[in-house]
Structures are given as C-alpha cells and as structure tokens.
BASELO-707857 format. One line per 3 residues: number of its first residue (from 1); for each residue x, y, z of N, C-alpha, C. Coordinates in steps of 0.1 Angstrom, whole numbers, plus 5000, padded with zeros to 4 digits. Example, Ala and Ser with C-alpha at 12.3 -4.5 7.8 and 13.67 -1.06 7.14 Angstrom:
<sites>
1 = 5132:4943:5078:5123:4955:5078:5132:4967:5078 | 5128:4978:5071:5137:4989:5071:5129:5000:5079
</sites>
This chain:
<sites>
1 = 9436:7462:6091:9448:7470:6084:9448:7480:6077 | 9459:7492:6078:9455:7500:6070:9456:7498:6053 | 9450:7506:6044:9454:7507:6030:9464:7512:6026
4 = 9470:7507:6019:9485:7509:6017:9489:7522:6010 | 9494:7527:6013:9494:7541:6013:9503:7547:6000 | 9507:7562:5995:9518:7568:5987:9530:7571:5992
7 = 9538:7570:5986:9553:7578:5987:9555:7591:5979 | 9562:7597:5983:9566:7612:5975:9581:7615:5978 | 9588:7611:5971:9601:7615:5973:9609:7627:5966
10 = 9610:7637:5976:9615:7651:5971:9628:7653:5970 | 9634:7652:5949:9645:7652:5946:9653:7666:5948 | 9661:7672:5955:9660:7689:5958:9671:7694:5944
13 = 9674:7686:5934:9686:7692:5932:9682:7696:5911 | 9687:7707:5909:9682:7713:5898:9701:7719:5890 | 9701:7713:5879:9714:7720:5871:9713:7740:5867
16 = 9698:7742:5868:9701:7757:5872:9684:7756:5873 | 9683:7770:5881:9669:7774:5886:9661:7785:5879 | 9649:7776:5871:9640:7785:5865:9635:7800:5871
19 = 9633:7809:5863:9629:7821:5871:9613:7820:5880 | 9606:7812:5871:9592:7809:5880:9592:7801:5889 | 9600:7792:5892:9599:7783:5899:9601:7788:5913
22 = 9593:7781:5927:9595:7782:5936:9597:7767:5948 | 9595:7758:5939:9602:7745:5947:9612:7744:5952 | 9620:7741:5964:9631:7735:5969:9641:7730:5959
25 = 9650:7738:5957:9660:7730:5951:9676:7732:5953 | 9684:7730:5955:9698:7733:5954:9705:7727:5941 | 9719:7733:5941:9727:7729:5932:9731:7713:5928
28 = 9733:7709:5917:9735:7693:5918:9749:7691:5917 | 9752:7680:5931:9772:7677:5925:9766:7664:5933 | 9775:7656:5924:9774:7641:5927:9773:7635:5938
31 = 9786:7643:5946:9787:7638:5962:9775:7642:5970 | 9769:7654:5964:9754:7660:5979:9743:7646:5970 | 9743:7642:5960:9736:7637:5954:9734:7620:5958
34 = 9747:7616:5963:9752:7605:5967:9747:7605:5982 | 9752:7612:5994:9746:7615:6001:9731:7619:6007 | 9724:7626:5998:9711:7623:5996:9704:7611:5996
37 = 9709:7606:5989:9704:7593:5983:9704:7580:5998 | 9716:7574:6002:9720:7575:6014:9705:7581:6027 | 9705:7590:6027:9696:7595:6038:9682:7593:6036
40 = 9679:7592:6023:9667:7586:6017:9661:7576:6024 | 9673:7563:6019:9672:7549:6023:9674:7549:6041 | 9681:7559:6047:9681:7555:6057:9669:7558:6066
43 = 9661:7568:6059:9647:7569:6066:9639:7563:6065 | 9639:7556:6052:9629:7544:6046:9627:7534:6048 | 9641:7528:6059:9645:7517:6063:9634:7517:6079
46 = 9630:7530:6083:9614:7527:6095:9603:7526:6091 | 9605:7522:6077:9587:7518:6071:9584:7507:6067 | 9584:7500:6073:9579:7482:6069:9564:7482:6063
49 = 9562:7486:6052:9549:7487:6044:9550:7485:6031 | 9537:7483:6026:9541:7483:6012:9536:7497:6005 | 9541:7501:5991:9532:7513:5988:9526:7507:5976
52 = 9518:7520:5972:9509:7513:5960:9514:7528:5951 | 9517:7535:5953:9527:7544:5945:9535:7553:5950 | 9547:7552:5941:9564:7557:5944:9559:7571:5933
55 = 9563:7584:5938:9568:7594:5930:9577:7603:5933 | 9588:7603:5921:9602:7612:5927:9599:7625:5919 | 9600:7637:5929:9595:7647:5923:9606:7654:5927
58 = 9604:7670:5919:9619:7678:5924:9613:7695:5922 | 9623:7701:5921:9636:7696:5914:9635:7691:5900 | 9647:7683:5898:9652:7673:5890:9655:7661:5890
61 = 9640:7652:5895:9647:7639:5899:9655:7630:5889 | 9655:7633:5876:9664:7624:5869:9675:7627:5872 | 9680:7637:5876:9695:7635:5882:9699:7627:5890
64 = 9689:7622:5899:9688:7611:5909:9692:7592:5906 | 9690:7594:5885:9687:7582:5881:9699:7572:5887 | 9709:7572:5890:9721:7563:5893:9717:7556:5909
67 = 9709:7565:5917:9704:7559:5925:9692:7554:5928 | 9682:7556:5923:9665:7552:5921:9664:7539:5925 | 9677:7531:5914:9670:7515:5915:9675:7512:5931
70 = 9683:7520:5942:9689:7514:5951:9678:7517:5962 | 9672:7531:5957:9659:7536:5966:9647:7527:5968 | 9645:7522:5954:9635:7514:5954:9634:7500:5956
73 = 9650:7497:5957:9649:7483:5963:9648:7482:5976 | 9654:7493:5986:9650:7493:6000:9635:7496:6009 | 9627:7496:5996:9614:7498:6002:9602:7486:5996
76 = 9591:7480:6003:9585:7478:5993:9573:7479:5987 | 9576:7475:5971:9569:7486:5967:9555:7471:5957 | 9538:7473:5958:9535:7466:5957:9535:7459:5942
79 = 9531:7450:5942:9529:7445:5929:9518:7454:5916 | 9524:7456:5908:9517:7468:5898:9516:7479:5903 | 9522:7486:5910:9524:7499:5918:9528:7508:5907
82 = 9523:7521:5907:9528:7529:5898:9541:7539:5905 | 9552:7536:5893:9561:7546:5899:9566:7554:5891 | 9564:7568:5892:9567:7580:5885:9580:7587:5889
85 = 9586:7592:5877:9602:7601:5881:9595:7615:5869 | 9596:7624:5876:9596:7637:5868:9608:7639:5862 | 9610:7644:5847:9620:7645:5838:9623:7662:5828
88 = 9639:7663:5828:9638:7675:5825:9642:7671:5810 | 9638:7675:5795:9637:7673:5786:9649:7669:5777 | 9662:7679:5783:9675:7681:5783:9684:7666:5788
91 = 9678:7664:5797:9685:7652:5804:9678:7639:5801 | 9672:7636:5792:9664:7625:5787:9676:7614:5773 | 9682:7611:5779:9690:7602:5770:9690:7587:5769
94 = 9689:7586:5761:9685:7568:5758:9692:7561:5771 | 9703:7562:5774:9709:7557:5787:9702:7557:5799 | 9698:7573:5802:9696:7575:5811:9680:7571:5819
97 = 9675:7571:5806:9660:7567:5807:9657:7550:5809 | 9668:7546:5804:9668:7528:5802:9673:7529:5819 | 9680:7536:5823:9686:7531:5839:9679:7532:5848
100 = 9662:7545:5843:9654:7549:5855:9648:7533:5848 | 9641:7527:5840:9633:7520:5833:9634:7505:5845 | 9647:7506:5840:9653:7489:5845:9652:7491:5859
103 = 9654:7503:5865:9651:7504:5886:9637:7504:5889 | 9631:7503:5877:9616:7501:5885:9607:7513:5877 | 9612:7524:5874:9602:7534:5869:9593:7532:5859
106 = 9579:7530:5860:9568:7528:5848:9563:7541:5846 | 9565:7550:5850:9560:7564:5844:9566:7573:5845 | 9568:7581:5835:9574:7594:5834:9566:7607:5831
109 = 9570:7618:5838:9568:7630:5837:9573:7638:5834 | 9571:7643:5819:9580:7656:5813:9580:7668:5812 | 9587:7677:5818:9586:7691:5818:9589:7698:5807
112 = 9577:7696:5794:9580:7698:5784:9578:7717:5786 | 9566:7720:5790:9559:7736:5794:9556:7745:5781 | 9561:7740:5770:9555:7748:5758:9564:7742:5743
115 = 9560:7741:5733:9568:7738:5722:9569:7747:5718 | 9568:7765:5718:9567:7773:5710:9587:7780:5720 | 9591:7782:5709:9610:7784:5713:9606:7796:5722
118 = 9599:7809:5714:9599:7821:5724:9594:7818:5739 | 9586:7813:5736:9580:7809:5752:9587:7801:5761 | 9593:7791:5756:9611:7785:5761:9615:7791:5767
121 = 9619:7806:5755:9631:7815:5762:9621:7821:5772 | 9613:7828:5773:9606:7836:5781:9608:7829:5794 | 9606:7819:5794:9603:7812:5812:9619:7801:5815
124 = 9632:7806:5806:9639:7802:5809:9645:7790:5807 | 9639:7781:5801:9642:7769:5802:9655:7764:5796 | 9659:7754:5798:9676:7750:5789:9670:7744:5781
127 = 9656:7737:5778:9654:7728:5761:9648:7735:5750 | 9647:7727:5741:9641:7734:5729:9628:7725:5728 | 9619:7733:5714:9606:7724:5716:9613:7711:5708
130 = 9622:7711:5702:9624:7696:5694:9631:7689:5702 | 9642:7692:5717:9643:7682:5723:9633:7677:5732 | 9623:7684:5737:9612:7683:5744:9603:7669:5736
133 = 9598:7669:5719:9594:7660:5715:9604:7646:5714 | 9617:7649:5712:9622:7640:5712:9625:7630:5727 | 9624:7635:5738:9626:7629:5750:9614:7623:5752
136 = 9599:7622:5746:9591:7616:5746:9590:7603:5743 | 9597:7605:5728:9601:7594:5716:9611:7587:5722 | 9618:7592:5727:9632:7583:5735:9631:7578:5748
139 = 9615:7583:5754:9609:7577:5765:9600:7560:5762 | 9602:7564:5748:9589:7553:5743:9596:7539:5742 | 9607:7545:5733:9612:7535:5728:9624:7529:5739
142 = 9627:7535:5757:9631:7531:5764:9624:7523:5772 | 9612:7515:5763:9598:7508:5773:9591:7517:5782 | 9593:7533:5781:9574:7536:5789:9564:7535:5785
145 = 9554:7529:5784:9539:7531:5781:9530:7542:5785 | 9534:7548:5798:9531:7556:5806:9537:7571:5803 | 9538:7579:5797:9541:7589:5799:9535:7604:5797
148 = 9536:7616:5807:9525:7625:5810:9537:7638:5804 | 9530:7645:5801:9536:7660:5795:9532:7671:5806 | 9540:7682:5812:9533:7691:5822:9537:7705:5808
151 = 9525:7712:5809:9527:7725:5802:9525:7737:5810 | 9526:7749:5805:9522:7761:5814:9514:7767:5801 | 9505:7775:5810:9492:7782:5802:9496:7800:5813
154 = 9494:7811:5801:9492:7821:5806:9507:7829:5811 | 9515:7824:5801:9532:7826:5803:9534:7835:5790 | 9546:7843:5794:9545:7853:5784:9546:7852:5768
157 = 9541:7858:5761:9544:7860:5748:9530:7844:5745 | 9525:7839:5755:9514:7830:5750:9503:7836:5744 | 9498:7827:5731:9485:7834:5725:9479:7818:5725
160 = 9464:7820:5722:9456:7811:5720:9461:7800:5713 | 9465:7804:5700:9469:7800:5686:9484:7787:5689 | 9492:7800:5697:9509:7790:5707:9503:7782:5715
163 = 9489:7782:5721:9487:7769:5731:9483:7759:5721 | 9473:7762:5710:9470:7754:5703:9476:7744:5698 | 9488:7755:5687:9499:7745:5682:9505:7731:5692
166 = 9507:7742:5706:9514:7730:5716:9506:7718:5717 | 9495:7720:5721:9487:7706:5721:9483:7700:5711 | 9482:7700:5701:9482:7696:5692:9489:7687:5682
169 = 9507:7694:5685:9519:7686:5686:9519:7678:5695 | 9516:7678:5706:9519:7670:5720:9506:7658:5718 | 9496:7663:5712:9485:7651:5706:9494:7637:5698
172 = 9500:7642:5687:9508:7634:5680:9519:7625:5683 | 9525:7627:5696:9534:7621:5704:9523:7608:5713 | 9532:7601:5715:9532:7586:5721:9526:7593:5737
175 = 9520:7599:5739:9517:7605:5753:9501:7598:5760 | 9500:7597:5769:9489:7591:5779:9481:7599:5788 | 9490:7612:5789:9485:7624:5801:9493:7637:5801
178 = 9484:7646:5804:9489:7661:5801:9482:7669:5811 | 9493:7675:5819:9492:7683:5830:9496:7699:5826 | 9481:7703:5824:9480:7721:5820:9482:7729:5832
181 = 9494:7735:5840:9496:7746:5849:9490:7758:5847 | 9482:7769:5849:9486:7780:5852:9501:7787:5856 | 9506:7795:5851:9519:7803:5856:9513:7809:5870
184 = 9517:7805:5882:9515:7816:5893:9530:7824:5893 | 9528:7832:5899:9541:7843:5900:9542:7843:5916 | 9554:7837:5920:9559:7835:5932:9567:7849:5937
187 = 9564:7856:5949:9574:7866:5952:9584:7864:5955 | 9593:7849:5955:9604:7845:5961:9610:7846:5946 | 9606:7845:5937:9614:7840:5923:9616:7852:5916
190 = 9629:7853:5910:9627:7864:5897:9620:7868:5893 | 9613:7857:5889:9597:7864:5880:9588:7875:5891 | 9593:7870:5904:9583:7876:5917:9586:7889:5916
193 = 9603:7888:5916:9610:7903:5918:9607:7911:5906 | 9610:7905:5896:9609:7916:5882:9592:7904:5876 | 9582:7913:5877:9572:7904:5872:9575:7907:5851
196 = 9575:7895:5846:9570:7898:5828:9559:7898:5826 | 9556:7904:5815:9546:7907:5811:9536:7893:5801 | 9523:7896:5813:9521:7881:5813:9503:7880:5807
199 = 9494:7870:5800:9481:7876:5797:9475:7878:5808 | 9462:7891:5808:9456:7896:5816:9446:7883:5822 | 9441:7888:5833:9430:7877:5837:9419:7874:5825
202 = 9411:7878:5819:9406:7876:5809:9415:7864:5798 | 9420:7868:5795:9432:7862:5780:9434:7847:5789 | 9438:7847:5803:9442:7837:5815:9432:7830:5809
205 = 9415:7833:5816:9404:7824:5814:9404:7819:5800 | 9406:7826:5788:9400:7820:5775:9411:7812:5772 | 9425:7811:5778:9437:7799:5771:9433:7790:5784
208 = 9430:7789:5796:9426:7776:5802:9411:7772:5792 | 9403:7777:5789:9387:7772:5787:9393:7766:5770 | 9402:7773:5765:9407:7765:5751:9414:7752:5755
211 = 9427:7755:5762:9430:7738:5767:9421:7731:5770 | 9414:7733:5779:9401:7720:5783:9398:7714:5767 | 9392:7727:5762:9381:7720:5750:9393:7713:5738
214 = 9404:7717:5739:9408:7710:5729:9415:7698:5732 | 9423:7698:5745:9428:7683:5750:9418:7676:5748 | 9404:7680:5752:9392:7666:5749:9393:7660:5739
217 = 9390:7674:5731:9389:7669:5714:9401:7658:5712 | 9410:7662:5716:9422:7652:5712:9425:7637:5718 | 9413:7639:5730:9413:7624:5735:9419:7623:5750
220 = 9422:7634:5756:9426:7639:5771:9419:7639:5776 | 9409:7631:5784:9398:7639:5792:9405:7648:5803 | 9394:7658:5812:9400:7662:5820:9393:7654:5834
223 = 9402:7656:5845:9402:7648:5857:9399:7655:5870 | 9407:7664:5864:9411:7671:5874:9412:7688:5869 | 9413:7694:5879:9414:7710:5872:9428:7714:5863
226 = 9440:7704:5866:9448:7710:5858:9459:7696:5850 | 9446:7685:5854:9449:7674:5848:9439:7665:5836 | 9448:7661:5823:9439:7653:5816:9444:7639:5812
229 = 9438:7632:5809:9447:7618:5805:9433:7613:5797 | 9445:7601:5791:9442:7588:5781:9428:7583:5791 | 9418:7574:5785:9413:7565:5795:9421:7553:5803
232 = 9421:7555:5816:9426:7544:5825:9444:7552:5826 | 9447:7563:5823:9459:7565:5827:9456:7579:5835 | 9449:7579:5841:9450:7589:5854:9463:7584:5862
235 = 9469:7600:5867:9479:7597:5878:9471:7591:5893 | 9477:7577:5893:9467:7573:5909:9476:7577:5918 | 9490:7583:5914:9498:7588:5925:9489:7603:5933
238 = 9486:7609:5923:9481:7623:5922:9463:7622:5929 | 9458:7614:5927:9443:7610:5932:9444:7607:5943 | 9460:7602:5950:9456:7599:5965:9457:7611:5974
241 = 9461:7622:5969:9463:7636:5971:9448:7640:5972 | 9441:7638:5961:9426:7647:5958:9416:7639:5964 | 9421:7622:5965:9408:7622:5971:9411:7619:5987
244 = 9422:7626:5992:9421:7626:6008:9426:7608:6013 | 9438:7605:6006:9443:7591:6009:9457:7591:6016 | 9462:7587:6023:9475:7590:6029:9487:7584:6022
247 = 9499:7593:6025:9509:7594:6017:9526:7596:6025 | 9530:7591:6024:9545:7599:6031:9554:7608:6020 | 9558:7614:6029:9569:7626:6023:9584:7621:6027
250 = 9591:7616:6019:9604:7622:6022:9614:7627:6016 | 9626:7637:6022:9633:7643:6015:9627:7658:6021 | 9637:7669:6019:9634:7680:6024:9622:7688:6015
253 = 9614:7694:6023:9604:7703:6020:9591:7692:6012 | 9594:7680:6016:9586:7670:6013:9573:7672:6023 | 9558:7669:6018:9548:7670:6030:9544:7656:6029
256 = 9534:7654:6043:9530:7637:6041:9516:7641:6049 | 9504:7629:6045:9492:7632:6052:9494:7614:6058 | 9499:7614:6072:9501:7597:6077:9495:7599:6093
259 = 9491:7586:6092:9488:7585:6107:9479:7597:6115 | 9466:7600:6101:9459:7609:6106:9465:7627:6107 | 9478:7626:6103:9485:7642:6112:9488:7650:6097
262 = 9488:7659:6091:9495:7668:6086:9513:7674:6083 | 9521:7671:6080:9536:7674:6084:9545:7677:6072 | 9554:7685:6073:9565:7687:6066:9578:7689:6071
265 = 9586:7685:6061:9598:7682:6063:9608:7699:6059 | 9615:7705:6071:9623:7716:6067:9631:7716:6052 | 9631:7726:6047:9637:7729:6032:9651:7736:6036
268 = 9660:7724:6038:9675:7725:6046:9678:7706:6043 | 9685:7709:6031:9689:7695:6026:9702:7689:6037 | 9714:7700:6041:9724:7697:6049:9718:7689:6063
271 = 9707:7699:6068:9698:7689:6080:9691:7676:6077 | 9688:7675:6064:9682:7662:6061:9693:7651:6061 | 9704:7652:6051:9713:7645:6051:9724:7643:6066
274 = 9726:7653:6074:9732:7647:6085:9724:7644:6101 | 9707:7643:6096:9702:7641:6107:9697:7623:6111 | 9699:7616:6116:9695:7600:6116:9680:7602:6109
277 = 9672:7609:6112:9658:7606:6109:9651:7620:6106 | 9646:7624:6092:9643:7639:6090:9636:7641:6100 | 9636:7655:6102:9630:7666:6109:9614:7669:6106
280 = 9603:7663:6114:9591:7665:6110:9583:7675:6120 | 9577:7688:6110:9574:7696:6115:9556:7695:6116 | 9551:7692:6125:9537:7693:6119:9530:7705:6115
283 = 9520:7706:6106:9514:7713:6099:9498:7715:6104 | 9489:7706:6109:9480:7701:6112:9477:7684:6114 | 9473:7688:6132:9479:7670:6137:9460:7667:6140
286 = 9454:7674:6134:9440:7667:6139:9431:7678:6126 | 9432:7678:6108:9425:7680:6097:9414:7674:6098 | 9406:7688:6098:9388:7685:6097:9388:7673:6083
289 = 9382:7665:6085:9381:7654:6072:9370:7661:6068 | 9357:7662:6071:9344:7670:6059:9351:7683:6050 | 9360:7689:6057:9362:7702:6052:9373:7694:6041
292 = 9385:7691:6041:9392:7686:6031:9387:7676:6023 | 9378:7669:6028:9372:7660:6012:9365:7671:6005 | 9358:7683:6009:9351:7687:5999:9361:7697:5990
295 = 9371:7704:6000:9384:7713:5992:9390:7705:5980 | 9394:7691:5988:9405:7683:5973:9390:7680:5963 | 9381:7672:5972:9372:7669:5959:9366:7676:5950
298 = 9366:7688:5953:9358:7697:5941:9373:7699:5934 | 9384:7694:5935:9391:7698:5924:9391:7687:5912 | 9384:7677:5912:9382:7664:5907:9369:7668:5897
301 = 9372:7663:5883:9360:7660:5880:9348:7654:5881 | 9354:7643:5889:9340:7636:5895:9335:7643:5908 | 9341:7653:5911:9330:7658:5922:9333:7655:5938
304 = 9322:7656:5941:9320:7654:5957:9303:7644:5959 | 9303:7638:5966:9289:7629:5968:9281:7638:5978 | 9270:7636:5975:9258:7637:5981:9257:7643:5993
307 = 9260:7631:6005:9266:7635:6023:9275:7646:6023 | 9284:7649:6016:9293:7664:6013:9285:7673:6008 | 9278:7677:5997:9273:7692:5996:9259:7691:6000
310 = 9251:7681:6002:9240:7685:6008:9239:7694:6020 | 9248:7690:6028:9249:7703:6041:9254:7715:6038 | 9258:7720:6025:9262:7730:6019:9250:7733:6011
313 = 9238:7731:6009:9230:7737:6000:9223:7748:5998 | 9227:7757:6010:9221:7766:6013:9227:7777:6010 | 9243:7775:6007:9252:7785:6002:9257:7780:5985
316 = 9251:7768:5982:9251:7764:5969:9244:7776:5959 | 9231:7781:5967:9224:7790:5956:9229:7803:5953 | 9239:7806:5957:9246:7815:5959:9258:7815:5944
319 = 9262:7804:5940:9273:7798:5930:9264:7800:5918 | 9266:7811:5907:9260:7802:5895:9261:7791:5887 | 9249:7789:5881:9245:7775:5875:9257:7772:5863
322 = 9265:7783:5858:9271:7776:5849:9284:7769:5854 | 9286:7771:5869:9299:7769:5875:9301:7757:5879 | 9289:7747:5882:9287:7736:5885:9275:7726:5879
325 = 9281:7715:5882:9266:7702:5880:9266:7692:5890 | 9253:7688:5889:9251:7678:5898:9244:7664:5890 | 9252:7657:5890:9250:7643:5883:9255:7632:5888
328 = 9241:7620:5890:9241:7611:5901:9243:7614:5914 | 9235:7624:5917:9240:7625:5930:9251:7633:5935 | 9262:7635:5926:9280:7641:5930:9276:7657:5925
331 = 9281:7662:5933:9284:7675:5931:9293:7680:5925 | 9295:7687:5911:9316:7691:5907:9311:7701:5901 | 9323:7707:5893:9326:7721:5890:9328:7722:5878
334 = 9324:7729:5869:9323:7729:5846:9340:7735:5852 | 9347:7735:5835:9358:7743:5836:9354:7752:5840 | 9343:7761:5836:9342:7780:5842:9344:7778:5858
337 = 9339:7767:5863:9335:7767:5877:9353:7768:5886 | 9360:7756:5878:9374:7755:5879:9385:7767:5884 | 9378:7777:5872:9386:7789:5871:9384:7793:5887
340 = 9370:7794:5887:9370:7803:5904:9370:7792:5914 | 9375:7778:5915:9375:7768:5927:9372:7775:5939 | 9389:7785:5939:9392:7787:5952:9378:7796:5961
343 = 9374:7803:5951:9360:7813:5960:9351:7804:5960 | 9345:7794:5950:9334:7788:5952:9337:7778:5963 | 9347:7771:5967:9351:7764:5975:9351:7772:5989
346 = 9356:7782:5990:9356:7794:6003:9340:7796:6004 | 9333:7802:5995:9317:7807:5995:9309:7792:6008 | 9310:7778:5995:9307:7769:6003:9309:7761:6018
349 = 9325:7768:6024:9325:7765:6032:9327:7772:6048 | 9322:7788:6042:9322:7797:6052:9313:7798:6059
</sites>
C-alpha cells in the first residue's frame, strides 16, 4: 500500500496582482469562487485515499474561506494531518480566521514580505507593517498554534539594517516558521517589463547570509534553502516535495507527482470549472529518481545520504570546501553553498 500523499490545491484568486508575482491568478468574484470550489470537490471525488498534508496555495486562498470546510469534508484527511492555508494580512479578520480554523485548517502561512513601509510600498503590497503584525496576533487568538510568515530578500530599498529590523520584529510575534525568499524578476510581470532598482549580486548574497545568521540566533533553524523553523514546526507538506514523495495537485496551474509521473494542470480557470475532470498535461512520465533525489535533497540542510553523493565524488572535488559539509555520511550545502546551489547541483550531475 502506498504511503499517504500530500494534497496541493491552487486557489487562483487575487484582489489585486502584485507587480513581482508570476503565479497564476484571476480577479476574485463570489460567483467564480463558488464554481471553482464545486470543481475542486468534483475532482477530489475521484480519489478515495487519505491525505497526510493539505496545502491551499495561491493566489490568495483566504478568499476561499467560506468553501474550505466543504472541500476538506469531501476528502479523507489523516488524523493529525497538517492543513495549511496561505493568507494575505489585510484579509485576516477574526471572523475569517475563525472560519478557517473551524473548517479544519491548523497551519497559517501569512504573506508578510517585509515590516518596512517603504519596502512594502515598493512591492505593491496592500497591507501595512502594522496590519501584518496584527494578522499574526489575530491568528494566534483564533486558535492557530502553527503560524508561518513569508518575507522577501533583495527587494527594492532593502538594506541589511531594514532586513534585520523585520526579522527582529517577527521574532517577537508568536511565529513558528519563517520563509525567506529571494526576489526573482519574472519576465511576464510588471517588474519584468520595468525592472526596479534592486540590490546587486554581492548585496543580495550579504542579505541572504545575514538573514540565515539572524534567524538562527532568534531560534529559527534553517532546514531548507529558504525555510526556517522552531523545533518541530518544519512544513510537513513542503518536505514532501523536497524528499521526493508523492503529492496530488488540484486546480489550474497545480503540479503533481503522482503514481510515478509528473503532470500539470493548464493555467485556465474556465476550462478547470467546466471540465468534468481537470486536464492534466504530462511533464515527465519517467522522472530520473536518483537525479531528482540529488537535486531536491541538496535544498535541505539535512542533505543527501552517501549512496547518492559517493558516485559523484569525482566531481565534488571541483566544489570549494566552504560550500558543503559531510557529516554522519551525509553531504549538505552550507549557507554559502545554498547561494550557488543551482551551479553546484548542475556540476555534480553533469
């Protein structure tokens, strides 16, 4: 019998589109949200299996709060499963968060991005720093004991001092997890068409290493390139991806690794709503297990076991020693190595 899988549900609604975001989303309407929720439930009815994690990503999943309970009741969720919903701070009202909590969501991921007003404005965010802090406190009051905050690094106007202030203020809040992502300029976005002035490569490296050091000192241990957690609060759902375990994706733009195949759903909400079953385009019908375990495993601080890196040892000698460690037979990248992970992984697998 297969190990219970993870479930990812892509909620493709936003009130406004951030200028840096390339995730698939459409303008929110109550009518379309109701149709979308019905389509999700219809698609999930094809699967009679328990899920050990459920993740509502987006988009802005909190906009779907009235329907999340119906969706969760339509599937088998393992006892003790981690059920996450992403949330925008300006939508975290007590009523909405209590609705999510009573629906069965037990982990909240809040898109803070920064606690600096100038940086938030440069990113086109709808919320203020005060609203972001209040959202975390409201979530705690609503009964959430597992709360994550997303922040961004190398964004316009950011300095090591402003980043340090953001992380220090976040550490004073009842957070269990922080994700710190480097801003990537995507060609199809407004930032891609008119790039803002952002920190250069050296400044970006300094910001990343500063975040790693400070978050560690504040009690958030790095367990993946961009993710930091208090002990026992690592994202179980995201670990499924990085440990190359199987998950099902539902919704337009969702990806899956299911029954040994990788596939994706087209970025078309009307097609998703109107089709009896979501269209699924195979992206890899026979993925290379060893290669994927190396690529994904080297994103994690735990690294990869000897059975995976020993055959690559002749190439490892070309990687500077400060970029990796070998401990208890496992090869792992250091914080400096994470900054060059794509290049290092390409070299090892070449």
